[in-house]
N, CA, C and O of each residue as an XYZ file, in Angstrom:
460
protein
N     -19.172    169.166     18.313
C     -18.504    168.404     18.248
C     -19.751    167.729     18.192
O     -20.615    167.649     19.065
N     -19.725    167.211     16.940
C     -20.217    165.842     16.511
C     -21.156    165.375     17.083
O     -20.805    165.166     18.244
N     -22.470    164.999     16.883
C     -23.503    163.566     17.633
C     -23.341    162.308     17.342
O     -23.216    162.101     16.135
N     -23.285    161.076     18.253
C     -22.840    159.823     18.301
C     -24.784    159.898     17.486
O     -25.742    160.652     17.656
N     -24.536    158.721     16.659
C     -25.441    157.386     16.412
C     -26.448    157.112     18.072
O     -27.665    157.277     17.986
N     -26.136    156.904     18.795
C     -26.652    157.160     20.390
C     -26.932    157.756     20.529
O     -28.135    157.687     20.782
N     -26.316    159.110     20.570
C     -27.542    160.828     20.606
C     -28.458    161.286     19.871
O     -29.472    161.809     20.333
N     -28.207    161.143     18.566
C     -29.354    160.942     17.801
C     -30.381    160.143     17.803
O     -31.437    160.550     17.320
N     -30.311    159.172     18.208
C     -32.381    158.215     17.986
C     -32.106    158.456     20.065
O     -33.250    158.815     20.340
N     -31.682    158.454     20.826
C     -31.635    159.912     21.891
C     -32.859    160.834     21.544
O     -33.919    161.213     22.043
N     -32.088    160.981     20.376
C     -32.960    163.302     20.312
C     -34.083    162.637     19.400
O     -35.176    163.147     19.647
N     -34.131    161.818     18.586
C     -35.060    161.594     18.074
C     -36.337    161.029     18.523
O     -37.386    161.476     18.059
N     -36.337    160.246     19.238
C     -37.194    159.909     20.194
C     -38.453    160.446     21.456
O     -39.623    160.324     21.821
N     -37.060    161.144     21.742
C     -38.232    162.127     23.117
C     -38.064    163.073     21.935
O     -36.874    162.947     22.223
N     -38.082    163.890     20.898
C     -38.970    165.149     20.406
C     -39.789    164.292     19.902
O     -40.878    164.829     19.701
N     -39.761    162.933     19.532
C     -41.718    162.068     19.313
C     -41.877    162.318     20.407
O     -42.639    163.277     20.288
N     -41.720    162.171     21.562
C     -42.530    161.809     22.425
C     -43.093    162.966     23.028
O     -44.134    162.842     23.673
N     -42.541    164.080     22.906
C     -42.914    165.054     22.964
C     -43.645    165.949     22.314
O     -43.768    167.120     22.672
N     -44.413    165.205     20.860
C     -45.415    165.592     19.622
C     -44.605    166.407     18.942
O     -45.246    167.398     18.592
N     -42.721    166.478     18.351
C     -42.370    167.834     17.928
C     -42.352    166.590     16.335
O     -41.355    165.898     16.128
N     -43.152    166.550     15.734
C     -42.687    164.211     14.768
C     -41.905    165.292     13.857
O     -40.841    164.879     13.398
N     -42.334    166.836     13.472
C     -42.082    167.028     12.172
C     -40.426    167.296     12.385
O     -39.542    166.897     11.627
N     -40.295    167.872     13.293
C     -38.614    168.459     13.712
C     -37.973    167.500     14.285
O     -36.833    167.689     14.708
N     -38.448    166.589     14.370
C     -38.037    164.775     14.740
C     -37.335    164.299     13.066
O     -36.303    163.639     12.951
N     -37.954    164.678     12.194
C     -38.041    163.644     10.771
C     -37.435    164.774     10.304
O     -36.345    164.590     10.846
N     -37.310    165.765      9.734
C     -36.667    166.878      8.905
C     -35.000    166.445      9.938
O     -34.111    166.247      9.109
N     -34.568    166.312     11.094
C     -33.748    166.695     11.375
C     -33.087    165.184     11.404
O     -31.897    165.093     11.104
N     -33.568    164.407     11.634
C     -32.915    162.723     11.817
C     -32.376    162.001     10.927
O     -31.222    161.664     10.659
N     -34.216    161.660     10.162
C     -35.072    161.002      8.683
C     -33.989    160.847      8.067
O     -33.095    161.183      8.842
N     -33.300    160.319      6.485
C     -32.481    160.219      5.462
C     -33.731    159.807      4.884
O     -34.645    159.148      5.382
N     -33.522    160.636      3.024
C     -34.837    160.535      2.206
C     -34.936    159.452      2.203
O     -36.026    159.289      2.752
N     -34.639    158.712      2.015
C     -34.678    157.175      1.333
C     -35.050    156.350      3.131
O     -34.178    155.514      3.367
N     -35.771    156.427      3.926
C     -35.648    156.065      4.588
C     -36.787    154.778      5.004
O     -37.844    155.403      5.097
N     -37.057    153.513      5.257
C     -37.637    152.517      5.601
C     -38.178    152.576      7.158
O     -37.577    153.077      8.109
N     -40.060    151.639      7.177
C     -39.828    151.628      8.828
C     -40.936    150.068      8.381
O     -41.991    149.841      7.789
N     -39.719    149.214      9.211
C     -40.315    147.435      8.935
C     -41.096    147.537     10.306
O     -40.747    147.500     11.486
N     -42.305    147.681      9.643
C     -43.474    147.344     10.776
C     -45.098    147.400     10.024
O     -45.563    148.456      9.595
N     -45.934    145.899      9.950
C     -46.395    145.472      9.357
C     -47.905    146.104      9.389
O     -48.801    145.501      8.797
N     -48.135    147.123      9.972
C     -49.005    147.751     10.394
C     -48.426    148.929      9.322
O     -48.126    149.706     10.228
N     -48.224    149.312      8.688
C     -47.170    150.946      7.987
C     -46.953    150.384      7.029
O     -46.780    149.166      7.025
N     -46.875    151.546      5.345
C     -46.528    151.332      4.434
C     -45.261    150.945      4.329
O     -44.903    150.072      3.538
N     -44.182    151.803      5.419
C     -43.141    151.405      5.186
C     -42.414    152.937      4.907
O     -41.193    153.091      4.885
N     -43.108    153.699      4.762
C     -42.503    154.535      4.093
C     -42.577    155.805      5.812
O     -42.906    155.492      6.956
N     -41.986    157.609      5.098
C     -41.807    157.863      6.389
C     -42.754    158.850      6.544
O     -42.874    159.376      7.650
N     -43.914    159.419      4.999
C     -45.377    160.026      5.369
C     -46.009    159.188      6.034
O     -46.502    159.648      7.064
N     -46.187    158.103      5.833
C     -47.879    156.946      6.401
C     -46.910    157.354      7.824
O     -47.568    158.188      8.446
N     -45.926    157.140      8.372
C     -44.999    156.747      9.782
C     -45.264    158.279     10.267
O     -45.824    158.331     11.362
N     -45.042    159.234      9.810
C     -45.259    160.919     10.231
C     -46.880    160.802     10.904
O     -47.197    160.933     12.086
N     -47.754    160.515      9.739
C     -49.387    160.260      9.440
C     -49.650    160.011     10.886
O     -50.145    160.891     11.590
N     -49.290    158.681     11.410
C     -49.475    157.985     12.680
C     -49.082    158.620     13.550
O     -49.691    158.579     14.619
N     -48.263    159.195     13.447
C     -47.791    159.127     14.813
C     -47.676    160.712     15.382
O     -47.479    160.848     16.589
N     -47.810    162.042     14.443
C     -49.312    163.572     14.058
C     -50.468    162.644     15.141
O     -50.845    162.802     16.302
N     -50.715    161.797     14.233
C     -52.088    161.265     15.115
C     -52.511    161.062     16.521
O     -53.524    161.436     17.112
N     -51.437    160.347     16.927
C     -51.125    159.535     18.010
C     -50.871    161.257     18.864
O     -51.751    161.611     19.648
N     -49.893    162.009     18.671
C     -49.515    163.101     19.669
C     -50.880    164.794     19.499
O     -50.481    165.837     20.017
N     -52.011    164.808     18.935
C     -52.868    164.667     18.730
C     -53.743    164.188     19.767
O     -54.387    164.842     20.587
N     -53.691    163.351     19.657
C     -54.981    161.496     20.497
C     -54.368    161.892     21.806
O     -55.089    161.850     22.803
N     -52.412    162.489     21.979
C     -52.197    162.136     23.819
C     -51.715    163.150     24.069
O     -50.531    162.815     24.117
N     -51.741    164.437     24.326
C     -51.131    165.801     24.863
C     -50.090    165.025     25.900
O     -48.898    165.298     26.039
N     -50.616    164.294     26.388
C     -49.999    163.846     28.169
C     -48.500    162.606     27.698
O     -47.537    162.227     28.366
N     -48.877    162.340     26.472
C     -47.721    160.915     26.090
C     -46.588    161.194     27.204
O     -46.636    162.373     27.554
N     -45.838    160.644     27.697
C     -44.777    160.549     28.619
C     -43.662    159.218     27.940
O     -44.086    158.083     27.720
N     -42.690    159.502     27.769
C     -41.593    158.321     26.981
C     -39.855    158.623     28.702
O     -39.213    159.516     29.255
N     -40.014    157.231     28.689
C     -38.897    157.564     29.022
C     -38.193    156.168     28.542
O     -38.603    155.108     28.067
N     -36.861    156.740     28.928
C     -35.447    155.987     27.911
C     -35.262    155.840     29.012
O     -35.233    156.583     29.992
N     -35.072    154.367     28.758
C     -34.288    153.603     29.394
C     -32.809    152.696     29.559
O     -32.043    152.309     30.441
N     -32.964    152.655     28.221
C     -31.420    152.291     28.098
C     -31.212    152.386     26.487
O     -32.214    152.314     25.776
N     -29.773    152.566     25.831
C     -29.650    152.423     24.135
C     -28.521    152.135     24.461
O     -27.881    152.508     25.444
N     -28.193    151.340     23.493
C     -27.256    150.756     22.894
C     -26.674    150.551     22.035
O     -27.354    150.392     21.021
N     -25.408    150.446     21.888
C     -24.987    151.051     19.894
C     -24.436    149.785     19.819
O     -23.973    149.284     20.843
N     -24.405    148.999     18.435
C     -22.821    148.573     18.336
C     -22.964    148.796     16.400
O     -23.952    148.234     15.928
N     -22.226    149.407     15.574
C     -21.711    149.753     14.446
C     -22.603    151.058     14.269
O     -22.963    152.019     14.949
N     -22.837    150.332     12.374
C     -24.418    151.080     12.053
C     -25.888    151.057     12.929
O     -26.855    151.803     12.774
N     -25.741    150.112     13.753
C     -27.385    150.017     15.133
C     -27.743    150.754     15.928
O     -27.272    150.067     16.834
N     -28.237    151.698     16.528
C     -28.477    151.356     17.684
C     -29.907    151.003     18.083
O     -30.758    151.075     17.197
N     -30.206    150.698     19.088
C     -30.933    150.654     19.887
C     -32.141    150.849     21.209
O     -31.776    151.121     22.353
N     -32.712    150.776     21.061
C     -33.029    151.782     22.295
C     -34.546    150.944     23.148
O     -35.585    150.470     22.689
N     -34.061    151.065     24.394
C     -35.489    150.973     25.231
C     -36.038    151.480     26.142
O     -35.413    151.921     27.106
N     -37.502    151.534     26.021
C     -38.372    152.908     26.504
C     -39.975    152.311     27.400
O     -40.644    151.278     27.418
N     -40.012    153.382     27.912
C     -41.973    153.071     27.882
C     -42.745    154.045     27.474
O     -42.029    155.044     27.408
N     -43.158    154.143     27.354
C     -44.615    155.001     26.689
C     -45.898    155.295     27.366
O     -46.811    154.508     27.117
N     -46.089    156.054     27.993
C     -47.586    156.267     28.603
C     -47.877    156.861     28.101
O     -47.218    157.692     27.477
N     -49.489    156.662     28.143
C     -50.978    157.215     26.542
C     -50.587    158.911     27.706
O     -50.310    160.078     27.429
N     -50.776    158.148     28.975
C     -50.937    159.570     29.854
C     -50.496    159.419     31.893
O     -49.439    158.801     32.024
N     -50.790    159.628     32.548
C     -50.001    159.825     33.579
C     -50.381    158.530     34.719
O     -49.735    158.077     35.663
N     -52.211    158.052     33.953
C     -52.777    157.166     34.731
C     -52.121    155.708     33.977
O     -52.174    154.664     34.627
N     -51.516    155.704     32.595
C     -51.442    154.353     31.877
C     -50.206    153.981     32.254
O     -49.157    154.418     32.726
N     -50.800    152.882     31.812
C     -49.566    151.158     32.411
C     -48.204    151.360     31.450
O     -47.028    151.224     31.790
N     -48.729    151.715     30.188
C     -48.451    151.826     29.200
C     -47.947    150.308     28.458
O     -48.255    149.117     28.415
N     -46.996    151.246     27.950
C     -46.210    150.146     26.350
C     -44.361    150.048     26.745
O     -43.475    150.872     26.968
N     -44.426    149.050     26.692
C     -42.502    149.364     26.732
C     -41.794    148.616     25.260
O     -42.025    147.511     24.769
N     -40.837    149.738     24.805
C     -40.564    149.488     23.433
C     -39.146    149.165     23.257
O     -38.251    149.322     24.088
N     -39.047    148.645     21.942
C     -37.623    148.574     20.910
C     -37.437    148.128     20.036
O     -37.336    147.076     19.405
N     -37.351    150.095     20.048
C     -36.587    150.681     18.155
C     -35.417    150.196     17.687
O     -34.758    150.862     18.486
N     -34.583    149.605     17.076
C     -33.905    149.560     16.481
C     -34.471    150.298     15.184
O     -35.584    150.422     14.671
N     -32.832    150.844     14.824
C     -32.086    152.469     14.468
C     -31.658    151.784     13.555
O     -31.585    150.620     13.948
N     -31.198    151.934     12.112
C     -29.627    151.513     11.384
C     -29.093    153.105     10.408
O     -29.379    153.797      9.431
N     -28.625    153.039     10.974
C     -28.164    154.604     10.623
C     -26.966    154.908      9.351
O     -25.738    154.884      9.425
N     -27.420    155.052      8.767
C     -25.914    156.029      7.862
C     -25.453    157.457      7.030
O     -26.183    157.915      6.150
N     -24.242    158.063      7.386
C     -24.106    159.126      7.431
C     -24.918    160.143      8.703
O     -25.097    161.338      8.468
N     -25.276    159.655      9.761
C     -25.475    160.136     11.193
C     -27.073    160.531     10.549
O     -27.478    161.648     10.870
N     -28.100    159.589      9.567
C     -29.437    159.730      8.927
C     -29.662    158.401      9.331
O     -28.903    157.460      9.100
N     -31.046    158.340     10.122
C     -31.719    157.431     10.355
C     -32.282    157.021      9.001
O     -32.900    157.751      8.226
N     -31.971    155.736      8.838
C     -32.423    155.297      7.314
C     -33.329    153.407      7.462
O     -33.564    152.631      6.536
N     -33.593    153.245      8.806
C     -34.262    151.677      8.867
C     -34.655    152.112     10.591
O     -33.932    152.533     11.494
N     -36.119    151.791     10.540
C     -36.234    151.774     12.058
C     -37.546    150.691     12.419
O     -38.628    150.887     11.865
N     -37.395    149.694     13.254
C     -37.789    148.409     13.715
C     -38.407    148.909     15.037
O     -37.843    149.761     15.723
N     -39.534    148.374     15.353
C     -39.986    148.505     16.593
C     -40.982    147.419     16.807
O     -41.815    146.861     16.093
N     -40.636    147.329     17.923
C     -41.528    146.361     18.747
C     -41.783    146.344     19.923
O     -40.934    146.367     20.814
N     -43.324    146.290     20.124
C     -43.753    146.950     21.571
C     -44.276    145.465     22.848
O     -43.958    144.278     22.783
N     -44.874    145.957     23.564
C     -45.678    145.104     24.448
C     -46.063    145.419     26.154
O     -45.510    145.621     27.235
N     -47.043    145.331     25.698
C     -48.020    146.318     27.107
C     -47.571    146.120     28.511
O     -47.632    144.954     28.901
N     -47.067    147.143     29.484
C     -47.601    146.798     31.010
C     -48.411    146.675     31.493
O     -49.205    147.556     31.823
N     -48.517    144.886     31.811
C     -49.219    144.695     33.090
C     -50.427    144.966     33.604
O     -51.106    144.260     32.859
N     -51.108    145.418     34.255
C     -51.768    146.008     35.489
C     -50.648    145.171     36.601
O     -50.758    145.322     37.817
């Protein structure tokens, strides 16, 4: 059975949360992937480098997916990320655009969880 875009989005982010960056990118990103974030160059390589560095610096990272919504070629994932068990963390919304079961674009918005 073929995975849905919702399943792919969930798998992609869960792999990232576990530090399996190479696997996530290899399996789920399109060759012409674009990342829409003013702090990154916009390509998969700059995002991959930052995610690998974050995984090395935060080996106890926890990602908890709260909801996954789909609308056509778009999937929205609402999650909480904690860098370690004592961290209050951030809440994120990732918007992923799909083409042919591959992620072609990604937008991400985050908000720190207040104490």
